[in-house]
C-alpha positions as CSV (number, residue, x, y, z in Angstrom):
1,X,-0.3,-0.4,1.1
2,X,1.4,3.0,-0.8
3,X,1.8,6.1,1.9
4,X,-0.2,7.9,-0.4
5,X,-3.1,6.6,-0.1
6,X,-3.1,6.0,3.7
7,X,-5.7,8.1,3.8
8,X,-8.7,6.0,1.5
9,X,-9.5,8.2,-1.0
10,X,-11.2,5.6,-2.9
11,X,-13.5,5.2,0.7
12,X,-13.0,1.3,0.3
13,X,-12.5,0.9,4.3
14,X,-15.3,1.0,6.3
15,X,-15.8,3.6,9.8
16,X,-16.3,0.8,12.2
17,X,-13.8,-1.7,11.9
18,X,-15.2,-5.3,12.9
19,X,-12.3,-7.4,11.4
20,X,-9.9,-10.8,12.2
21,X,-7.2,-7.2,14.2
22,X,-6.0,-9.1,17.1
23,X,-4.3,-7.3,20.0
24,X,-0.9,-9.3,19.0
25,X,-1.7,-11.6,22.7
26,X,-4.9,-13.9,21.3
27,X,-4.4,-16.1,17.7
28,X,-6.8,-13.7,14.9
29,X,-10.2,-14.8,15.4
30,X,-11.8,-14.2,11.4
31,X,-14.5,-12.9,11.3
32,X,-18.3,-14.8,10.6
33,X,-20.8,-14.8,7.2
34,X,-22.6,-12.7,9.2
35,X,-19.9,-10.3,9.2
36,X,-18.5,-10.3,6.3
37,X,-21.7,-9.7,4.5
38,X,-22.8,-6.6,7.0
39,X,-19.7,-5.9,5.6
40,X,-20.3,-5.9,2.1
41,X,-23.4,-4.4,2.8
42,X,-22.3,-1.6,5.1
43,X,-20.1,-0.7,1.8
44,X,-22.5,-1.3,-0.8
45,X,-25.1,1.6,1.6
46,X,-22.8,4.0,2.0
47,X,-22.5,3.9,-2.2
48,X,-25.4,4.4,-2.5
49,X,-25.9,7.2,0.3
50,X,-23.0,8.9,-0.9
51,X,-24.7,9.8,-3.9
52,X,-27.6,10.6,-2.5
53,X,-25.6,13.0,-0.5
54,X,-24.1,14.7,-3.2
55,X,-20.3,13.4,-1.9
56,X,-17.4,11.1,-2.2
57,X,-17.9,7.9,-0.9
58,X,-14.5,8.7,1.3
59,X,-15.9,11.7,2.6
60,X,-19.5,9.6,3.3
61,X,-18.0,7.9,5.0
62,X,-16.2,10.3,7.2
63,X,-18.7,11.9,8.1
64,X,-21.2,10.9,10.8
65,X,-24.0,9.7,8.6
66,X,-21.1,7.7,7.0
67,X,-20.9,5.8,10.7
68,X,-24.8,5.5,11.5
69,X,-24.9,2.8,7.8
70,X,-22.4,1.2,8.5
71,X,-24.4,0.5,12.4
72,X,-27.3,-0.3,10.5
73,X,-25.7,-2.3,7.9
74,X,-23.9,-4.7,10.9
75,X,-27.9,-4.3,12.2
76,X,-29.4,-5.4,9.1
77,X,-26.8,-8.5,8.4
78,X,-27.2,-9.9,12.1
79,X,-31.0,-9.3,12.2
80,X,-30.7,-11.7,9.3
81,X,-29.2,-14.6,11.4
82,X,-31.5,-14.0,14.0
83,X,-29.0,-11.9,16.4
84,X,-30.9,-9.7,17.6
85,X,-30.0,-10.0,21.8
86,X,-27.9,-6.6,21.4
87,X,-28.9,-4.0,18.6
88,X,-27.0,-0.5,17.5
89,X,-30.4,1.7,18.2
90,X,-29.7,3.7,15.3
91,X,-32.5,5.4,13.3
92,X,-33.0,4.8,9.5
93,X,-33.2,8.0,9.0
94,X,-29.2,9.2,10.1
95,X,-28.0,7.7,7.2
96,X,-28.4,10.3,5.6
97,X,-29.5,13.4,8.0
98,X,-26.8,14.7,9.5
99,X,-28.1,15.7,13.3
100,X,-29.9,13.0,13.0
101,X,-27.0,10.5,13.1
102,X,-24.8,13.6,15.2
103,X,-27.5,13.3,18.5
104,X,-26.5,9.2,17.5
105,X,-23.2,7.9,17.4
106,X,-22.0,11.9,18.3
107,X,-21.8,12.6,21.7
108,X,-19.7,14.4,24.8
109,X,-19.3,12.5,27.7
110,X,-15.7,12.6,29.9
111,X,-13.7,9.3,28.1
112,X,-11.7,7.8,30.1
113,X,-9.9,5.1,28.6
114,X,-7.8,3.2,30.2
115,X,-5.6,1.5,29.0
116,X,-3.4,1.7,25.9
117,X,-1.0,1.1,24.0
118,X,2.2,2.4,21.7
119,X,4.9,1.0,19.6
120,X,8.3,3.5,20.4
121,X,10.1,3.1,17.1
122,X,13.2,3.7,18.6
123,X,14.0,2.3,21.5
124,X,16.3,-0.4,23.1
125,X,14.4,-3.1,21.6
126,X,15.3,-3.2,17.9
127,X,19.1,-3.6,19.4
128,X,17.5,-6.8,20.6
129,X,16.5,-8.7,16.9
130,X,18.5,-9.4,13.8
131,X,19.4,-6.0,11.9
132,X,17.2,-7.7,8.8
133,X,14.3,-8.7,11.0
134,X,11.8,-5.7,9.5
135,X,9.3,-6.1,13.1
136,X,5.9,-4.6,12.6
137,X,6.6,-3.8,8.6
138,X,3.4,-6.2,7.4
139,X,0.7,-4.1,9.4
140,X,-1.2,-1.4,7.0
141,X,-0.7,1.7,9.3
142,X,3.4,1.1,8.8
143,X,2.6,3.2,4.9
144,X,1.7,5.9,7.1
145,X,3.0,9.2,5.4
146,X,5.2,9.7,8.2
147,X,7.6,7.0,7.0
148,X,10.5,7.7,6.8
149,X,14.0,6.5,5.0
150,X,15.8,4.2,6.0
151,X,14.6,0.2,6.5
152,X,13.0,0.9,9.5
153,X,11.9,4.4,8.8
154,X,7.9,3.0,8.9
155,X,8.4,2.5,12.5
156,X,7.3,6.7,13.0
157,X,3.7,5.5,11.7
158,X,3.3,3.7,15.0
159,X,5.6,6.5,17.3
160,X,3.9,8.3,19.7
161,X,2.8,11.9,17.7
162,X,0.6,8.5,15.0
163,X,-0.9,7.0,18.6
164,X,-1.6,10.9,19.7
165,X,-3.8,11.2,15.9
166,X,-4.9,8.1,16.4
167,X,-6.3,8.2,19.6
168,X,-6.7,12.1,20.6
169,X,-7.8,14.2,17.0
170,X,-9.4,10.5,15.6
171,X,-11.2,9.8,19.1
172,X,-13.2,11.7,21.4
173,X,-10.9,10.2,23.9
174,X,-10.1,12.4,26.8
175,X,-7.7,10.9,29.0
176,X,-5.6,7.1,28.0
177,X,-3.7,5.0,30.3
178,X,-0.7,3.9,29.2
179,X,0.1,0.2,29.4
180,X,2.1,-2.4,28.9
181,X,2.2,-5.9,27.1
182,X,3.6,-8.8,29.1
183,X,7.3,-9.4,29.1
184,X,10.7,-9.7,30.8
185,X,12.3,-5.9,31.1
186,X,15.2,-6.7,29.6
187,X,12.1,-7.6,26.2
188,X,10.2,-4.4,27.4
189,X,8.9,-3.4,23.8
190,X,7.9,-0.4,25.4
191,X,9.8,0.6,28.4
192,X,8.7,2.5,31.6
193,X,11.0,5.6,30.6
194,X,9.9,5.2,26.7
195,X,6.3,6.0,28.3
196,X,7.2,8.6,30.5
197,X,8.9,10.5,27.4
198,X,5.3,10.0,25.4
199,X,3.5,11.0,28.9
200,X,5.7,14.3,28.5
201,X,5.1,15.2,24.7
202,X,0.8,14.5,25.6
203,X,1.0,17.3,28.9
204,X,3.6,19.9,27.5
205,X,0.5,20.4,25.2
206,X,-2.0,20.9,28.1
207,X,0.3,20.8,31.8
208,X,-3.0,18.0,32.7
209,X,-3.4,14.4,33.1
210,X,-4.1,13.3,29.5
211,X,-1.9,10.5,29.1
212,X,-0.8,8.2,32.7
213,X,1.2,5.4,32.9
214,X,0.9,1.8,34.6
215,X,4.3,-0.4,36.0
216,X,4.4,-3.4,34.3
217,X,5.5,-6.4,37.3
218,X,5.6,-10.2,37.0
219,X,5.9,-11.3,40.4
220,X,6.9,-14.5,40.3
221,X,10.0,-13.3,37.7
222,X,13.1,-12.8,39.3
223,X,13.3,-8.9,40.6
224,X,10.4,-7.4,40.1
225,X,8.3,-7.1,43.2
226,X,12.2,-5.5,43.7
227,X,11.3,-4.0,41.1
228,X,7.9,-2.2,41.9
229,X,9.6,0.5,44.5
230,X,11.5,2.4,41.7
231,X,9.0,2.1,39.6
232,X,6.3,3.4,42.0
233,X,8.8,6.6,44.0
234,X,10.6,7.2,40.8
235,X,7.3,7.1,37.3
236,X,4.0,8.8,38.9
237,X,2.8,5.2,37.7
238,X,-1.5,5.4,38.2
239,X,-1.6,1.5,38.8
240,X,0.8,-2.0,38.6
241,X,-0.1,-4.4,35.5
242,X,0.4,-8.1,35.8
243,X,0.1,-10.9,33.4
244,X,-1.2,-14.0,36.1
245,X,-0.4,-16.4,32.8
246,X,2.7,-15.0,32.1
247,X,6.8,-16.2,33.4
248,X,9.1,-18.3,33.5
249,X,8.5,-21.6,31.1
250,X,5.1,-19.7,29.9
251,X,3.5,-20.9,33.5
252,X,1.3,-18.1,35.2
253,X,0.1,-17.7,38.4
254,X,-2.6,-17.0,40.8
255,X,-3.3,-13.8,42.2
256,X,-3.5,-15.5,46.3
257,X,-0.7,-17.3,45.2
258,X,2.4,-16.7,46.8
259,X,4.2,-14.4,44.8
260,X,1.1,-12.5,44.2
261,X,-0.6,-11.8,47.6
262,X,3.8,-10.8,48.1
263,X,3.5,-8.0,45.3
264,X,-0.6,-7.0,46.7
265,X,1.0,-6.0,50.0
266,X,3.8,-4.4,48.5
267,X,1.9,-1.9,46.6
268,X,0.0,-1.5,49.3
269,X,2.9,-0.3,51.7
270,X,4.2,1.9,48.6
271,X,0.8,3.8,48.9
272,X,-0.2,2.2,44.9
273,X,-3.9,0.9,44.7
274,X,-4.6,0.0,42.1
275,X,-3.7,-3.7,40.6
276,X,-4.5,-4.6,37.1
277,X,-4.6,-7.7,36.0
278,X,-4.8,-9.2,32.6
279,X,-7.4,-12.1,32.6
280,X,-8.9,-14.3,29.8
281,X,-7.9,-14.2,26.0
282,X,-5.4,-16.1,27.2
283,X,-1.9,-16.9,25.6
284,X,-2.5,-21.2,25.0
285,X,-3.6,-24.7,26.8
286,X,-0.3,-24.6,28.8
287,X,-1.7,-21.9,31.1
288,X,-4.7,-21.2,30.4
289,X,-6.3,-22.1,33.5
290,X,-4.1,-18.7,35.5
291,X,-6.4,-16.6,32.6
292,X,-9.4,-17.6,34.1
293,X,-10.3,-15.4,37.6
294,X,-11.7,-17.8,40.5
295,X,-8.7,-16.0,42.9
296,X,-10.4,-12.3,41.8
297,X,-12.9,-12.2,45.4
298,X,-10.0,-14.5,47.4
299,X,-7.3,-11.9,47.3
300,X,-10.8,-8.9,46.5
301,X,-12.3,-9.6,50.2
302,X,-8.0,-10.4,51.4
303,X,-7.6,-6.9,50.4
304,X,-10.4,-4.8,51.1
305,X,-9.1,-1.4,50.3
306,X,-7.0,-2.1,46.8
307,X,-8.6,-1.5,43.6
308,X,-8.5,-4.1,41.2
309,X,-8.5,-3.9,37.7
310,X,-9.9,-7.1,35.7
311,X,-8.6,-5.7,32.7
312,X,-10.1,-8.0,28.8
313,X,-12.5,-9.0,32.3
314,X,-12.2,-12.3,31.9
315,X,-13.5,-13.0,28.9
316,X,-12.5,-15.4,26.0
317,X,-14.0,-15.0,23.0
318,X,-16.5,-18.3,23.4
319,X,-19.2,-19.3,25.6
320,X,-19.9,-16.2,26.7
321,X,-23.9,-16.1,24.6
322,X,-25.7,-17.5,27.7
323,X,-26.8,-16.2,31.1
324,X,-24.8,-17.0,34.0
325,X,-26.2,-19.8,36.7
326,X,-24.4,-20.2,40.3
327,X,-22.1,-23.6,40.2
328,X,-21.7,-23.5,36.9
329,X,-19.5,-21.1,36.4
330,X,-16.7,-22.2,34.2
331,X,-14.8,-20.5,32.1
332,X,-14.2,-16.6,30.8
333,X,-16.9,-13.6,32.5
334,X,-18.2,-16.6,34.6
335,X,-15.4,-17.2,36.5
336,X,-14.9,-13.9,37.7
337,X,-18.4,-13.3,38.0
338,X,-18.6,-17.6,40.4
339,X,-15.2,-15.9,42.0
340,X,-17.0,-12.8,43.4
341,X,-20.5,-15.2,44.7
342,X,-18.1,-17.5,46.5
343,X,-15.5,-14.5,47.9
344,X,-19.5,-12.7,49.6
345,X,-18.1,-8.7,47.2
346,X,-20.8,-7.0,46.3
347,X,-21.5,-5.2,43.7
348,X,-19.5,-2.0,43.4
349,X,-17.2,-2.4,45.6
350,X,-13.6,-2.2,44.8
351,X,-13.4,-4.8,41.7
352,X,-13.8,-3.3,38.2
353,X,-14.1,-4.8,34.8
354,X,-12.2,-3.4,32.0
355,X,-13.2,-3.5,29.0
356,X,-10.3,-3.7,26.6
357,X,-10.9,-5.9,23.3
358,X,-13.7,-7.2,24.9
359,X,-16.0,-5.1,23.8
360,X,-13.9,-5.1,20.6
361,X,-14.6,-8.4,19.8
362,X,-18.2,-8.1,21.4
363,X,-18.6,-5.8,18.7
364,X,-19.6,-8.9,16.1
365,X,-21.1,-10.7,18.6
366,X,-24.6,-9.4,19.8
367,X,-26.0,-12.2,21.9
368,X,-23.0,-12.4,23.5
369,X,-22.8,-8.3,23.4
370,X,-25.7,-8.5,25.5
371,X,-25.2,-11.0,27.6
372,X,-21.8,-9.7,28.8
373,X,-22.8,-6.3,29.4
374,X,-25.5,-7.1,31.3
375,X,-23.4,-9.8,33.7
376,X,-20.3,-7.2,34.5
377,X,-23.4,-4.6,34.7
378,X,-25.5,-6.5,37.3
379,X,-23.3,-8.8,39.4
380,X,-20.2,-6.2,39.1
381,X,-22.2,-2.8,39.2
382,X,-23.1,-0.5,36.6
383,X,-19.7,2.2,38.6
384,X,-18.3,-0.8,39.0
385,X,-17.5,-2.1,34.7
386,X,-14.3,1.1,32.7
387,X,-14.2,2.1,29.1
388,X,-10.8,0.3,27.3
389,X,-10.1,-0.2,24.5
390,X,-6.7,-1.9,23.7
391,X,-6.1,1.3,21.1
392,X,-3.4,1.5,18.9
393,X,-3.4,-2.1,18.2
394,X,-7.1,-1.6,16.5
395,X,-6.3,1.6,15.9
396,X,-8.7,4.8,16.3
397,X,-10.6,3.8,19.7
398,X,-14.0,5.9,17.9
399,X,-16.0,3.3,15.8
400,X,-15.3,1.9,18.8
401,X,-16.2,4.8,21.0
402,X,-19.9,5.2,18.0
403,X,-20.1,1.4,18.9
404,X,-21.3,1.3,22.2
405,X,-23.0,4.6,22.5
406,X,-25.9,2.8,20.2
407,X,-25.3,-0.5,21.6
408,X,-29.0,-1.7,23.8
409,X,-30.0,-5.0,24.8
410,X,-33.6,-6.0,23.9
411,X,-35.9,-5.9,25.7
412,X,-36.6,-9.4,25.1
413,X,-33.3,-10.5,27.3
414,X,-33.5,-7.0,29.5
415,X,-37.5,-9.3,30.4
416,X,-35.6,-13.0,30.7
417,X,-32.8,-12.6,31.5
418,X,-33.2,-8.9,34.5
419,X,-30.4,-7.4,32.6
420,X,-30.5,-3.7,32.4
421,X,-31.2,-1.5,29.6
422,X,-27.8,0.2,29.2
423,X,-28.9,4.0,29.1
424,X,-26.7,7.1,28.7
425,X,-26.6,7.6,32.3
426,X,-24.8,4.0,32.5
427,X,-22.6,4.1,29.7
428,X,-21.4,7.7,30.6
429,X,-20.5,5.8,33.8
430,X,-18.7,3.6,31.6
431,X,-17.3,5.7,29.2
432,X,-15.0,7.4,32.1
433,X,-16.7,8.6,35.1
434,X,-16.7,4.9,36.8
435,X,-12.4,5.4,36.3
436,X,-12.1,8.4,37.5
437,X,-12.3,7.7,40.9
438,X,-9.4,5.1,41.0
439,X,-7.8,6.7,38.9
440,X,-7.8,9.6,40.9
441,X,-9.0,12.3,38.1
442,X,-11.4,15.0,40.2
443,X,-14.1,16.7,38.3
444,X,-12.4,20.0,38.1
445,X,-9.9,18.0,35.9
446,X,-12.7,16.2,33.5
447,X,-14.6,19.7,33.1
448,X,-11.3,21.5,31.9
449,X,-10.2,18.6,30.1
450,X,-13.6,18.5,27.8
451,X,-13.8,21.8,27.5
452,X,-10.9,24.9,26.3
453,X,-7.6,23.0,27.4
454,X,-5.1,22.7,24.1
455,X,-5.9,19.2,23.6
456,X,-9.6,20.4,22.8
457,X,-8.8,23.3,20.5
458,X,-6.5,21.6,18.4
459,X,-9.7,19.0,17.6
460,X,-12.0,21.7,16.9
461,X,-9.3,23.0,14.6
462,X,-8.7,19.3,13.0
463,X,-12.5,18.7,12.9
464,X,-12.4,21.3,10.3
465,X,-10.5,19.1,7.8
466,X,-9.9,14.7,9.3
467,X,-8.9,12.5,7.3
468,X,-8.8,9.1,9.7
469,X,-7.3,5.9,7.8
470,X,-9.8,3.4,9.1
471,X,-6.3,1.5,9.8
472,X,-5.1,-1.3,12.4
473,X,-2.2,-2.5,13.3
474,X,-2.8,-5.8,14.7
475,X,-2.3,-8.9,13.7
476,X,-5.0,-10.5,10.7
477,X,-4.1,-13.6,10.3
478,X,-2.0,-16.1,11.7
479,X,0.9,-16.3,9.9
480,X,1.5,-12.8,11.1
481,X,0.1,-13.5,14.3
482,X,3.1,-16.4,14.3
483,X,5.9,-13.4,13.2
484,X,4.4,-10.8,16.2
485,X,4.9,-13.2,18.6
486,X,8.3,-13.8,16.7
487,X,10.3,-10.1,17.1
488,X,7.1,-8.2,16.5
489,X,7.0,-8.3,12.8
């Protein structure tokens, strides 16, 4: 793909990205026939609607009508196959009437994304791979206009400047937490120093808390427990991030094991109250059990003054199209709920369910989405479900935001399973208000971020001529996934 084609002048990319892209932690899951037909229908409708509005297809697709039209087409395909437990609540007029579309896919919520990632194109990690390796070169986004000269100039397409554009200009995100991938300290593709540099770049724009960072720790690896002190004392981290299914020889740990308890106690002494834990999205069969959440309720009860943020909500992408039945929770989100029930951890207490990658996968499965969100809201509580997108792997998170703004649990599912309706109030909580508490963002900061700071002004100017790419970063095929595991390419 030529660099000049990065902005899709012919309008062949949809604004709502229903595809097989992975975040690099799981093998890409090819989309269903239903999803393929929905994408085709969406492009057909975009062609027709663009002509009716006297626009190019590209101009139509980057508009609010383009997003609304795409969601309507996805609804149509889902309904044809009987998948109506959840749906995108969009009026038909929104495909052609801008005011209708803006009212439905737009919004003024405070959006706090608690899981983001980026790639450092000049990082020390490059010195640890073969000199002829071309990491991330297979990604569509690696052909952007920012690509420089040299064998690895394309990595600039994945840098902090592109990250800032995709997150803060091409989406409605107000604050993001920069998180880490599973690794040893020696093999981190983004180090704490890299993350802090990016945070400083963003802070220089307005001096705000628009970008926060985690500190990575895996207590079953030599040196990680001791390194927690330096992370807490020198880097102003907002939480510790851990992967329970990652460790020496591919064997993980449980939170209530000695290493896990030692990590929580150390964080407690250091005054870092947030423990962010990757659960679900299993890396493979070897440590599958440690991706389950049977241990979460145990430590939540042991440490009531600590917050446990369950990243991905323990989602495993299969067997979610069912309601929770006490005693039957054997996999995925149900293991999290069962653990809370077994340990008398009440909704809206100290366990939070985060939606990074989970919502991105659920967007393809309306029945699963209705069950997953309904269960999390019921058992974790409407104050304890957190917005996360796992971007930048999925490109700009705007499509995830627009889809979530319009998603509704059907009346049938509300009546049969006791799930709440997705109201504007609940969406507002999930989008940002719920995370403000554990991450220490006060109402004054929120008001400033969503009104007149420098980034807000830049975004207003950018919207005069927006140029979203609608591209993703992560692998789409098994081959791309294996190359990413090998050396990030």
